[in-house]
C-alpha positions as CSV (number, residue, x, y, z in Angstrom):
1,X,103.1,70.7,107.8
2,X,102.3,73.8,105.8
3,X,98.9,74.5,104.3
4,X,99.2,75.7,100.7
5,X,96.8,78.3,99.3
6,X,96.5,79.2,95.7
7,X,96.1,75.9,93.8
8,X,92.7,74.2,93.7
9,X,92.7,70.7,95.1
10,X,91.1,69.2,92.0
11,X,94.1,69.9,89.9
12,X,92.3,72.6,87.8
13,X,94.2,75.8,87.0
14,X,93.1,79.0,88.8
15,X,92.8,82.2,86.8
16,X,95.9,83.6,88.5
17,X,98.0,80.6,87.2
18,X,97.7,81.9,83.7
19,X,99.8,84.8,84.7
20,X,102.1,83.5,87.3
21,X,102.4,80.5,89.6
22,X,101.6,82.1,92.9
23,X,101.0,80.3,96.1
24,X,101.2,80.9,99.9
25,X,102.3,78.4,102.5
26,X,100.9,78.9,106.0
27,X,102.8,77.4,108.9
28,X,101.2,77.7,112.4
29,X,103.2,77.2,115.6
30,X,101.3,77.8,118.8
31,X,99.6,81.2,118.4
32,X,101.7,82.5,115.5
33,X,101.7,82.0,111.8
34,X,104.2,82.4,109.0
35,X,102.6,83.1,105.6
36,X,105.3,82.6,102.9
37,X,104.2,83.9,99.5
38,X,105.8,82.5,96.3
39,X,105.4,84.3,93.0
40,X,104.0,87.6,91.9
41,X,101.3,89.3,93.9
42,X,99.0,91.3,91.7
43,X,95.3,92.0,91.0
44,X,94.9,88.5,89.6
45,X,96.7,86.6,92.4
46,X,96.0,88.7,95.5
47,X,93.2,86.2,96.5
48,X,96.0,83.7,97.3
49,X,97.2,86.1,100.0
50,X,93.6,86.7,101.2
51,X,92.9,83.0,101.5
52,X,96.1,82.4,103.4
53,X,95.4,85.3,105.8
54,X,91.8,84.1,106.4
55,X,93.3,81.0,108.1
56,X,95.2,83.1,110.6
57,X,92.5,85.5,112.0
58,X,92.4,83.9,115.4
59,X,96.1,84.0,116.0
60,X,98.0,86.7,117.9
61,X,100.9,87.2,115.5
62,X,101.2,86.8,111.7
63,X,104.3,87.3,109.6
64,X,104.0,87.6,105.8
65,X,107.3,86.6,104.2
66,X,107.8,88.2,100.8
67,X,111.3,86.9,100.3
68,X,110.2,84.7,97.3
69,X,108.0,87.5,95.8
70,X,109.6,89.5,93.0
71,X,106.6,91.7,92.1
72,X,103.8,93.3,94.2
73,X,101.3,95.6,92.6
74,X,99.2,98.3,94.1
75,X,96.2,96.0,94.5
76,X,98.2,93.6,96.6
77,X,99.8,96.5,98.6
78,X,96.3,97.8,99.4
79,X,95.3,94.3,100.5
80,X,98.3,94.1,102.8
81,X,97.5,97.6,104.2
82,X,93.8,96.5,104.8
83,X,95.0,93.3,106.4
84,X,97.3,95.3,108.8
85,X,94.4,97.5,109.8
86,X,92.1,94.5,110.4
87,X,94.8,92.8,112.4
88,X,95.3,95.9,114.6
89,X,91.6,96.1,115.3
90,X,91.7,92.4,116.5
91,X,94.8,93.1,118.6
92,X,96.8,90.9,116.3
93,X,100.4,91.7,115.3
94,X,101.0,91.6,111.5
95,X,104.4,92.3,110.0
96,X,106.2,91.9,106.7
97,X,109.5,90.1,106.4
98,X,112.0,90.3,103.5
99,X,110.0,92.7,101.3
100,X,111.7,93.4,98.0
101,X,113.1,96.9,97.6
102,X,110.2,97.8,95.3
103,X,107.8,97.0,98.1
104,X,109.8,99.1,100.6
105,X,109.6,102.0,98.1
106,X,105.8,101.5,97.6
107,X,105.4,101.6,101.4
108,X,107.2,104.9,101.5
109,X,105.2,106.3,98.6
110,X,101.9,105.2,100.1
111,X,102.9,106.5,103.5
112,X,102.4,103.2,105.2
113,X,105.1,103.7,107.7
114,X,103.1,101.9,110.4
115,X,103.5,98.6,108.6
116,X,106.0,96.5,110.6
117,X,108.9,95.6,108.3
118,X,111.8,93.2,109.0
């Protein structure tokens, strides 16, 4: 069963919910995790991704699926870049799946060619 990050359990509305409904589902199978992000990732909602990734630090492989993400800003891209560096230092594989074309363009502009894309 997936773990959902991004919405407080008490039913309150997080600050990021004022701008977009953003959440991340984390599914762990054996030593691998799939983090599926839904909604926009920006300065106000990037903590959703950070919270989800925090639950995967001990795993050998993490896939971030951006297929349901229409917008990713520079703050979120920098966090993804930072997460990829942290993962490499732990010997963990981190890759992006289904990034929107805008994200692919940002990766090119930011010269993040070492990010694994699928």
